[in-house]
C-alpha positions as CSV (number, residue, x, y, z in Angstrom):
1,M,62.7,-53.0,-198.7
2,F,64.4,-49.6,-198.5
3,R,63.8,-46.8,-195.9
4,T,64.7,-43.2,-196.4
5,G,67.8,-41.4,-195.0
6,P,67.3,-38.7,-192.3
7,R,66.8,-35.9,-194.8
8,N,65.1,-37.8,-197.8
9,L,67.6,-35.9,-199.9
10,I,70.7,-36.7,-201.9
11,T,72.9,-35.3,-199.1
12,D,72.1,-38.3,-196.9
13,V,75.0,-39.8,-199.0
14,A,77.9,-38.7,-196.8
15,G,80.4,-36.4,-198.6
16,L,78.0,-34.4,-200.6
17,R,76.5,-30.9,-200.3
18,V,74.0,-29.2,-202.6
19,G,73.5,-25.4,-203.3
20,N,70.6,-23.8,-205.3
21,S,70.4,-20.3,-207.0
22,S,67.5,-19.1,-208.8
23,D,66.0,-15.8,-210.3
24,D,62.3,-15.5,-210.0
25,K,62.0,-12.9,-212.8
26,L,64.1,-15.1,-215.1
27,K,62.2,-18.2,-214.0
28,S,65.4,-20.2,-214.2
29,G,68.3,-21.2,-212.0
30,V,71.3,-23.6,-211.0
31,T,71.9,-26.5,-208.7
32,A,75.4,-27.3,-207.7
33,V,76.3,-30.7,-206.1
34,L,79.8,-30.3,-204.5
35,C,82.0,-33.3,-203.3
36,D,83.8,-32.8,-200.0
37,E,86.5,-34.9,-201.5
38,P,86.9,-36.0,-205.2
39,A,84.3,-38.6,-205.9
40,I,84.4,-41.3,-208.5
41,A,81.9,-40.4,-211.4
42,G,80.1,-41.7,-214.4
43,V,77.5,-40.5,-216.9
44,Q,74.8,-42.0,-219.1
45,V,72.9,-39.8,-221.7
46,L,69.7,-41.5,-223.1
47,G,67.8,-38.5,-224.3
48,G,68.1,-37.4,-228.1
49,A,68.8,-33.5,-227.3
50,P,71.4,-33.3,-224.6
51,G,73.4,-30.1,-223.6
52,T,76.5,-31.0,-221.6
53,R,80.1,-30.2,-220.4
54,E,83.0,-32.5,-219.6
55,T,81.0,-35.7,-220.0
56,D,83.6,-37.4,-222.2
57,L,86.0,-37.6,-219.5
58,L,83.7,-39.6,-217.4
59,E,83.7,-42.6,-219.7
60,P,85.4,-45.7,-218.0
61,H,88.2,-45.8,-220.6
62,N,89.4,-42.2,-220.0
63,S,92.0,-41.1,-217.5
64,V,90.2,-38.7,-214.8
65,E,88.3,-40.8,-212.3
66,T,87.0,-38.2,-210.1
67,V,85.2,-34.9,-210.1
68,N,84.7,-32.0,-207.5
69,A,81.1,-31.1,-208.5
70,V,78.4,-31.6,-210.8
71,V,76.2,-28.6,-212.0
72,L,72.6,-28.8,-213.2
73,S,71.4,-25.6,-214.9
74,G,68.3,-24.1,-216.7
75,G,69.0,-21.7,-219.5
76,S,69.4,-24.2,-222.3
77,A,73.1,-23.7,-223.9
78,F,73.5,-20.5,-222.1
79,G,73.2,-22.4,-218.9
80,L,76.5,-24.3,-219.6
81,D,78.2,-20.9,-218.2
82,A,76.9,-22.0,-214.6
83,A,79.8,-24.6,-214.3
84,S,82.2,-21.7,-214.6
85,G,80.6,-19.9,-211.8
86,V,81.1,-23.1,-209.8
87,Q,84.4,-23.6,-210.9
88,A,85.4,-20.1,-209.9
89,A,84.0,-20.7,-206.2
90,L,86.1,-24.0,-206.0
91,R,89.1,-22.5,-207.2
92,E,88.7,-19.8,-204.7
93,A,88.5,-22.6,-202.1
94,G,91.6,-24.2,-203.3
95,V,89.7,-27.2,-204.5
96,G,90.7,-29.1,-207.8
97,F,92.9,-31.5,-209.8
98,E,96.5,-30.7,-209.2
99,V,98.6,-30.1,-212.3
100,R,102.1,-28.5,-212.0
101,G,101.2,-26.5,-209.0
102,L,97.7,-25.3,-210.3
103,R,94.5,-26.4,-209.2
104,I,91.7,-27.2,-211.8
105,P,88.1,-27.9,-210.6
106,V,86.5,-30.8,-212.6
107,I,82.9,-30.2,-212.9
108,P,80.8,-31.9,-215.4
109,A,77.5,-30.0,-216.2
110,A,74.1,-30.4,-218.0
111,I,71.4,-28.1,-219.0
112,L,67.6,-28.1,-219.5
113,F,65.4,-25.8,-221.9
114,D,63.5,-23.5,-219.8
115,L,63.8,-20.4,-222.2
116,A,60.1,-20.4,-223.1
117,N,58.5,-20.7,-219.7
118,G,57.2,-17.1,-219.3
119,G,60.3,-15.7,-217.7
120,D,62.1,-12.7,-218.7
121,K,65.3,-13.6,-220.6
122,D,66.2,-10.3,-221.9
123,W,69.5,-10.3,-219.9
124,G,71.6,-8.1,-222.3
125,R,75.0,-9.2,-223.6
126,Y,75.8,-11.9,-221.1
127,P,73.5,-14.5,-219.5
128,P,73.4,-14.5,-215.7
129,Y,74.2,-18.3,-215.2
130,R,77.8,-17.9,-214.4
131,E,76.9,-15.6,-211.4
132,L,74.0,-18.1,-210.5
133,G,76.5,-20.9,-210.6
134,Y,78.7,-19.2,-208.2
135,A,76.0,-18.3,-205.8
136,A,74.7,-21.9,-205.9
137,A,78.2,-23.2,-205.0
138,Q,78.3,-20.6,-202.2
139,A,75.0,-21.9,-200.8
140,A,76.0,-25.6,-200.7
141,S,74.9,-27.3,-197.5
142,D,73.6,-30.6,-196.2
143,D,69.9,-29.3,-196.2
144,F,68.5,-27.6,-199.4
145,A,65.2,-26.7,-200.8
146,I,63.3,-28.8,-203.6
147,G,60.4,-27.9,-205.8
148,T,60.5,-24.5,-207.7
149,T,64.2,-23.8,-207.1
150,G,67.6,-24.2,-208.5
151,A,67.8,-26.0,-211.8
152,G,64.0,-26.6,-211.5
153,A,62.9,-23.1,-211.0
154,G,61.6,-22.8,-214.5
155,A,60.9,-26.5,-215.4
156,L,57.8,-27.7,-216.9
157,T,56.2,-31.1,-217.9
158,A,53.1,-32.1,-219.7
159,G,50.4,-30.2,-218.1
160,L,52.2,-29.6,-214.9
161,K,54.9,-27.3,-213.5
162,G,58.0,-29.2,-213.1
163,G,60.7,-28.7,-210.4
164,L,63.7,-30.0,-208.5
165,G,63.4,-33.3,-206.5
166,S,65.5,-35.3,-204.4
167,A,65.2,-38.7,-202.4
168,S,67.4,-41.2,-200.7
169,S,67.3,-44.8,-199.9
170,V,69.1,-46.8,-197.0
171,L,69.8,-50.3,-198.2
172,D,70.1,-53.4,-195.5
173,S,73.9,-53.3,-196.3
174,G,74.0,-49.9,-194.8
175,V,75.0,-48.4,-198.1
176,T,72.9,-45.0,-198.9
177,V,71.8,-44.2,-202.3
178,G,70.6,-40.6,-203.1
179,A,69.0,-39.2,-206.2
180,L,68.6,-35.6,-207.5
181,A,66.4,-34.5,-210.6
182,A,65.6,-31.3,-212.2
183,V,62.4,-32.4,-214.1
184,N,61.5,-30.7,-217.3
185,A,60.2,-33.5,-219.3
186,V,58.3,-33.5,-222.5
187,G,56.1,-36.4,-220.9
188,S,53.8,-36.7,-217.9
189,V,54.6,-37.7,-214.4
190,T,51.0,-38.4,-213.6
191,V,48.7,-41.3,-214.8
192,G,46.7,-39.4,-217.6
193,R,45.4,-36.1,-216.2
194,T,44.8,-37.5,-212.4
195,R,46.8,-36.6,-209.3
196,H,48.3,-40.0,-209.2
197,F,52.1,-40.5,-209.9
198,W,53.5,-43.0,-212.3
199,A,56.1,-43.5,-209.6
200,S,53.6,-44.5,-206.8
201,P,54.7,-48.2,-206.4
202,F,58.1,-46.8,-205.1
203,E,56.8,-44.1,-202.7
204,I,58.0,-44.4,-199.1
205,G,55.2,-43.2,-196.7
206,E,53.5,-40.3,-198.2
207,E,56.4,-38.4,-199.5
208,F,54.6,-37.5,-202.6
209,G,50.9,-37.8,-201.6
210,G,50.5,-41.3,-200.7
211,L,47.7,-41.8,-203.5
212,G,48.9,-44.9,-205.1
213,Y,47.6,-45.8,-208.5
214,P,44.1,-44.9,-209.5
215,S,41.4,-47.7,-209.6
216,P,40.2,-48.1,-212.1
217,M,43.0,-46.8,-214.4
218,P,41.4,-43.7,-216.2
219,E,41.0,-43.9,-220.0
220,D,43.7,-41.6,-220.8
221,A,46.3,-43.6,-218.9
222,K,47.9,-44.8,-222.0
223,K,47.5,-41.7,-224.0
224,I,50.9,-39.9,-224.9
225,L,50.6,-36.5,-223.3
226,L,53.3,-34.1,-224.2
227,K,54.2,-30.7,-222.9
228,F,54.1,-28.7,-226.2
229,R,53.1,-31.3,-228.7
230,D,53.5,-28.9,-231.9
231,K,56.8,-27.4,-230.5
232,A,58.3,-30.5,-228.5
233,I,61.6,-31.1,-230.2
234,G,64.6,-29.4,-228.3
235,S,62.5,-27.7,-225.4
236,N,62.7,-30.6,-222.7
237,T,64.9,-32.4,-220.5
238,T,65.3,-34.2,-217.1
239,I,68.8,-33.9,-215.9
240,A,69.9,-35.8,-212.7
241,V,72.3,-37.2,-210.2
242,I,72.6,-40.5,-208.6
243,A,75.0,-40.8,-205.7
244,T,76.1,-43.5,-203.2
245,D,78.6,-43.8,-200.3
246,A,79.5,-47.4,-201.5
247,V,83.1,-48.0,-203.0
248,L,82.7,-48.2,-206.6
249,T,85.0,-48.4,-209.6
250,K,84.5,-45.9,-212.5
251,A,83.0,-48.8,-214.4
252,A,80.7,-49.5,-211.8
253,A,79.7,-45.8,-211.4
254,K,78.8,-46.0,-215.2
255,R,76.5,-48.9,-214.5
256,L,74.9,-46.9,-211.5
257,A,74.2,-44.0,-213.9
258,M,72.6,-46.5,-216.4
259,A,70.5,-48.1,-213.7
260,A,69.2,-44.7,-212.5
261,H,67.6,-44.2,-215.8
262,D,65.1,-47.0,-214.9
263,G,63.8,-44.5,-212.5
264,F,62.9,-42.1,-215.6
265,V,61.0,-45.1,-217.2
266,R,59.1,-45.7,-213.8
267,A,58.2,-42.0,-213.3
268,I,57.6,-40.4,-216.6
269,W,55.7,-41.4,-219.8
270,P,57.0,-41.0,-222.2
271,T,60.8,-40.5,-221.7
272,H,64.1,-40.7,-223.4
273,T,62.5,-39.3,-226.4
274,P,64.2,-37.4,-229.3
275,A,62.8,-34.2,-227.6
276,D,64.4,-34.9,-224.2
277,G,68.1,-34.4,-223.3
278,D,67.7,-37.1,-220.5
279,I,71.1,-37.5,-218.6
280,V,72.1,-38.9,-215.3
281,F,75.5,-38.3,-213.7
282,S,76.6,-40.7,-211.0
283,L,78.8,-40.1,-208.0
284,A,80.4,-42.5,-205.6
285,T,82.0,-41.0,-202.5
286,G,83.1,-44.3,-200.8
287,R,82.5,-43.0,-197.4
288,S,80.7,-46.0,-196.1
289,G,83.8,-48.1,-196.9
290,V,81.3,-50.9,-198.2
291,T,82.3,-52.7,-201.5
292,L,79.2,-54.6,-202.8
293,S,79.0,-57.7,-204.8
294,G,76.5,-60.4,-205.9
295,D,72.8,-59.8,-204.7
296,T,73.8,-56.7,-202.5
297,A,75.2,-54.8,-205.7
298,I,71.9,-55.7,-207.4
299,D,69.9,-54.3,-204.5
300,M,72.2,-50.8,-205.0
301,Y,71.4,-50.9,-208.8
302,A,67.7,-51.5,-208.0
303,A,67.6,-48.9,-205.4
304,A,69.0,-46.2,-207.9
305,G,66.0,-46.7,-210.2
306,A,63.5,-46.7,-207.4
307,T,65.2,-43.7,-205.6
308,M,65.4,-41.6,-209.0
309,A,61.7,-42.3,-209.6
310,R,60.7,-41.0,-206.2
311,A,62.9,-37.9,-206.7
312,I,61.1,-37.1,-209.9
313,A,57.9,-37.4,-208.5
314,R,58.8,-35.2,-205.4
315,A,59.9,-32.6,-207.8
316,I,56.6,-32.2,-209.3
317,F,54.7,-32.7,-205.9
318,T,56.7,-29.8,-204.1
319,A,56.5,-27.3,-207.1
320,T,54.8,-23.9,-206.0
321,P,53.0,-21.3,-208.1
322,A,54.5,-18.0,-209.2
323,A,53.3,-15.1,-211.2
324,G,53.4,-15.8,-215.1
325,D,53.3,-19.5,-214.8
326,L,52.3,-21.3,-218.0
327,F,51.0,-24.3,-216.3
328,P,49.4,-25.1,-213.0
329,V,51.4,-27.0,-210.0
330,W,50.5,-30.4,-208.9
331,S,48.6,-29.2,-205.7
332,Q,46.3,-27.0,-208.0
333,R,45.1,-30.1,-209.9
334,A,41.5,-31.1,-209.0
335,G,40.8,-34.7,-207.7
């Protein structure tokens, strides 16, 4: 049985800070996860339409083991500029991998498609994501907002507005696991068209309404509900970070990212489709000093999936309405 950390945010993992920056007119934004010290990192891509930066270096067989930050951004391919803004902020602070006296901040990134969400994307010659990334890095702290903000500011799911969500779990071993997700899935996070979340079995307290599963299950529970059924390909994605303060190798960090994808399966139906660019980055700060093995390691990987499912549900639960929205928010759904 897990309990939440004091904030129920990914920043309950010691050594991490998160900053958001968004533009209401644009209906888009950026979320930056900054590492106080370089963190062991991994990645797993399971969606069919990913947009990424610096993911190859995270594979266990490649040389670079640690990163300085991870960036999640809206804006589709334009949003990859956000990592350059975060990189500029960290370089100014003297943070980065040292090569012959130079500091190079190592910052993997992923983007989601939020271009067709009712926001004004007429930004002129250059998109604004580099500046949004810089602002997100400057705003990084232990406490941060979730819902309609940062990389989740313009997110949509099947029938409901998406958002940015986060959650944490403290294990009996004392290790903390935290998740952060910008949820813009082609599928649905609720059971049919009810207010009940697919992630309900993993809810702690009433962090996303406390409704449990509907009883009986509605007739449309198994129906495949899609955001834009006629234009689904390439216009979705859930991008996420799973983190722990346990001591992990780079290979174990890869496994942590893989396990966190179980949370996508538990929280979104359907997921990992050709229309989604689903990706999970993993970070291990090692701040706890604990190296897990045997059953305790399995507990951590199980917590990764459960915590990610909760973060995804919290993203939709905390979304707020704004002018020009294409879809309602969860709180506006009847029942």
